[in-house]
C-alpha positions in Angstrom: 17.6 -1.8 -4.6 14.5 -2.4 -2.5 10.8 -2.6 -3.4 8.3 -0.3 -1.7 7.0 -1.7 1.5 3.7 -3.5 1.3 1.3 -5.4 3.4 0.8 -9.2 3.8 -2.1 -10.8 5.6 -1.9 -13.5 8.2 -5.4 -14.5 9.4 -6.6 -11.1 8.4 -3.9 -9.4 10.5 -1.7 -6.9 8.7 2.1 -7.4 8.5 4.4 -4.8 6.9 7.0 -6.4 4.7 9.7 -5.2 2.3 11.5 -7.1 -0.4 15.2 -6.6 -0.9 16.1 -7.2 -4.6 19.8 -7.3 -3.9 19.7 -9.9 -1.2 16.5 -11.5 -2.5 15.0 -11.5 1.0 11.8 -10.5 2.7 12.1 -8.3 5.7 9.2 -8.3 8.2 8.3 -5.6 10.7 9.0 -7.4 14.0 6.5 -5.4 16.1 3.7 -6.5 13.7 4.7 -10.2 14.2 4.9 -9.7 18.0 1.3 -8.3 17.9 0.0 -11.4 16.2 1.9 -13.9 18.3 1.3 -12.3 21.7 -2.1 -10.6 21.1 -0.7 -7.8 23.3 -2.4 -4.5 23.6 1.1 -2.9 23.5 3.2 -5.0 21.1 5.8 -2.2 20.9 6.5 -2.4 24.7 6.5 -6.2 24.6 9.1 -6.2 21.8 11.3 -3.6 23.6 11.3 -5.7 26.8 11.9 -9.0 24.9 14.8 -7.3 22.9 16.5 -6.2 26.1 16.2 -9.6 27.6 17.5 -11.4 24.5 20.4 -8.9 24.3 21.5 -9.7 27.9 21.4 -13.4 27.0 23.7 -12.7 24.0 21.1 -13.6 21.4 22.9 -13.0 18.0 19.6 -12.5 16.2 18.7 -9.5 18.2 22.3 -8.2 18.1 22.2 -8.4 14.3 18.7 -6.9 14.2 18.6 -3.8 12.0 16.0 -1.2 11.0 14.4 -0.1 7.7 12.0 2.7 6.9 8.4 1.4 6.8 5.0 3.1 6.6 3.6 3.6 10.1 0.0 3.9 11.2 0.1 7.7 10.7 1.1 7.1 7.0 4.7 8.4 7.6 7.8 6.4 6.9 9.6 5.5 10.1 12.6 3.5 11.1 11.3 0.0 12.1 13.0 -3.0 13.6 12.9 -5.7 10.9 14.0 -9.4 10.5 14.4 -11.6 7.5 12.7 -15.0 7.5 15.6 -16.9 9.2 15.9 -14.3 11.9 12.2 -14.2 12.5 12.0 -18.0 12.9 14.6 -17.8 15.6 12.8 -14.9 17.4 9.5 -16.9 17.3 11.2 -19.5 19.5 11.4 -16.9 22.3 7.7 -16.1 22.2 5.3 -18.7 23.6 2.2 -18.6 21.4 -0.4 -21.0 19.9 0.1 -19.0 16.6 3.7 -19.9 16.4 3.4 -23.0 14.2 0.7 -21.6 11.8 2.9 -18.5 11.5 6.0 -20.6 10.5 3.9 -22.2 7.8 2.8 -18.8 6.6 6.4 -17.5 6.5 7.3 -20.5 4.2 4.4 -19.7 2.0 5.3 -16.0 1.6 8.8 -17.0 0.6 7.7 -19.5 -2.0 5.1 -17.0 -3.4 7.8 -14.4 -4.0 9.9 -16.9 -6.0 6.9 -17.8 -8.0 6.0 -14.2 -8.6 9.5 -13.3 -9.8 9.2 -16.1 -12.4 5.6 -15.2 -13.3 4.6 -11.6 -12.5 0.9 -12.4 -13.3 0.7 -14.4 -10.1 1.1 -11.1 -8.1 -2.2 -9.9 -9.7 -3.9 -13.2 -9.1 -3.1 -13.2 -5.4 -4.2 -9.6 -5.2 -7.5 -10.6 -6.8 -8.0 -13.4 -4.2 -7.3 -11.0 -1.3 -9.8 -8.4 -2.6 -12.5 -11.1 -3.2 -12.1 -12.3 0.4 -12.7 -8.7 1.5 -16.0 -8.6 -0.4 -15.2 -6.6 -3.4 -16.7 -7.4 -6.8 -14.6 -8.7 -9.7 -15.4 -5.6 -11.7 -14.1 -3.3 -9.0 -11.0 -5.5 -8.5 -10.2 -5.3 -12.2 -10.3 -1.5 -12.0 -8.1 -1.6 -8.8 -5.5 -3.8 -10.4 -5.4 -1.6 -13.5 -4.9 1.4 -11.2 -1.8 -0.2 -9.8 -0.4 -0.6 -13.3 -1.2 3.0 -14.2 0.4 4.2 -11.0 3.5 2.2 -11.7 3.8 3.7 -15.1 3.6 7.2 -13.6 6.2 6.6 -10.9 8.5 5.1 -13.5 8.2 8.3 -15.5 8.8 10.4 -12.4 11.9 8.3 -11.6 13.1 8.9 -15.2 12.7 12.6 -14.7 14.7 12.7 -11.5 11.9 13.0 -9.1 12.8 11.8 -5.6 10.7 9.1 -3.9 9.0 10.1 -0.7 8.1 13.7 -0.2 8.3 14.8 -3.9 6.2 11.8 -5.0 3.7 12.7 -2.3 3.5 16.4 -3.3 3.0 15.5 -7.0 0.3 13.0 -6.1 -1.4 15.7 -4.0 -1.3 18.0 -7.1 -3.0 15.4 -9.2 -5.5 14.4 -6.6 -6.5 18.0 -5.8 -6.9 18.9 -9.4 -9.3 16.1 -10.3 -11.1 15.6 -7.0 -11.0 19.0 -5.3 -9.2 17.4 -2.3 -5.6 16.9 -1.3 -4.8 13.2 -0.5 -5.1 14.0 3.3 -8.4 15.9 2.8 -9.7 13.0 0.7 -8.8 10.5 3.4 -10.5 12.6 6.1 -13.6 13.0 3.9 -13.9 9.2 3.7 -13.1 9.0 7.5 -10.1 6.8 6.9 -7.2 6.4 9.3 -4.5 3.9 8.1 -6.6 2.3 5.4 -5.5 2.6 1.7 -7.4 5.4 0.1 -7.7 3.7 -3.3 -9.2 0.6 -1.7 -12.0 2.9 -0.5 -12.8 4.5 -3.9 -15.9 3.7 -5.9 -15.5 2.4 -9.5 -16.0 6.0 -10.9 -13.5 7.5 -8.5 -10.9 4.9 -9.4 -11.5 5.5 -13.2 -11.0 9.3 -12.8 -8.0 8.8 -10.7 -6.5 6.5 -13.3 -7.4 9.1 -16.0 -5.6 11.8 -14.1 -2.4 9.7 -13.5 -2.3 8.2 -17.1 -2.8 11.7 -18.6 0.0 13.1 -16.4 2.3 10.3 -17.6 1.6 11.0 -21.2 2.1 14.7 -20.9 5.3 14.2 -19.1 6.6 11.8 -21.7 5.9 14.4 -24.4 7.1 17.5 -22.6 10.1 15.8 -21.0 10.3 18.1 -17.9 13.8 18.8 -16.7 12.9 20.3 -13.2 10.7 19.3 -10.3 8.6 22.4 -10.7 7.9 21.5 -14.4 6.8 18.0 -13.3 4.6 19.6 -10.6 2.9 21.8 -13.3 2.4 18.7 -15.5 0.9 16.9 -12.5 -1.7 19.7 -12.1 -2.4 19.6 -15.9 -3.1 15.9 -15.9 -5.3 16.1 -12.8 -7.2 19.1 -14.3 -8.2 17.1 -17.4 -9.7 14.4 -15.2 -11.3 17.1 -13.0 -13.0 18.6 -16.0 -14.5 15.2 -16.8 -15.6 14.9 -13.2 -17.5 18.2 -13.3 -19.2 17.2 -16.6 -20.3 13.9 -15.1 -21.7 15.7 -12.0 -23.5 18.2 -14.3 -25.2 15.5 -16.3 -26.1 13.2 -13.3 -26.8 15.8 -10.7 -24.7 13.8 -8.2 -21.2 14.3 -6.6 -18.6 11.8 -7.9 -16.4 11.9 -4.8 -18.3 9.8 -2.2 -17.8 8.9 1.4 -18.6 5.4 0.5 -16.4 2.7 -1.0 -17.2 0.1 -3.6 -17.7 -2.6 -1.1 -20.2 -0.7 0.9 -22.1 0.4 -2.2 -22.4 -3.2 -3.4 -23.7 -4.4 0.0 -26.4 -1.8 -0.1 -27.4 -2.7 -3.7 -27.7 -6.4 -2.7 -30.0 -5.4 0.2 -32.2 -3.4 -2.2 -32.4 -6.4 -4.6 -33.5 -8.8 -1.8 
C-alpha cells in the first residue's frame, strides 16, 4: 500500500516523492532530481539521454529503474521514472554537479525524518509548520491549513470506507463539494486565482479555508449517518455538504458586502496589511 505522492523541498526546489508502506522506502521522481543537479532547461531530455547512455554501459540501476504514477505539472497523474534512495545515490555519481554532496545529505535527512514521523506523527505537522513559516504564512493561517489536512483525511477515509475509488471519483466528489460552497469547480477556482501547478488550498485565505473545511467536515458527517451504498449517493451527499457551507458563504457576503472567494491568498493579504501598518 502506498501513500499519496507529495512534495519535498530541496533549497526551495520541488521534488515529487512517494512513500511505499510495504517496502518502507521513499521513491523520488528522477527528472526532478536531474533538474536540480544539472540546472538544465530541459531535464526530461537530459534524463532520457543519460538513461540511454547508462543502459548501453550496462548500469544495473537504470536497468532496474521502474515507474510510478505521480502528479505532473498539469495536475494529472502520469507514469514517472522513479528511484529509491539507494538507486538515486548511484545515479548521482553519473551527474557532475556542485549540488551532489548537499543533495546526498538532504536524502539522508529525508530518510531519517520519515522514520521519526512514523514513530511520532506529530512531527509531520511540525515540519509542515516550519515549511509554511519559511514561505511567509502566519501561524494563524498555518494552523487552519494543518487542520484542513486533518479534515480532508477524515473525508477521504470515509469515501474509502464507502467504496469510492481514488483518482477520478475522488476528484469528481471534490468538485461537487467545491462548486456547492464556492460557486466554482476546482479547475475554475484555480483559474480564478491564476494558479498553474500550485496547491489551491495553499492559496486560500483564512475564511476560504474555514468554509472549505466546513463543507468537507459536513460531507463526512452526513455520509457517516446516511451510509451511502453507491457512488451516486455519495455524490449527492457531497453536494449537500458543500451546499451547507455555500449557504454560510452567502450569509457572510450579505452581512459584509464583500465576496468571500478572493483572487488573493493569505500570504499576499498579510503582506499588504503589514505595508498599511508601516
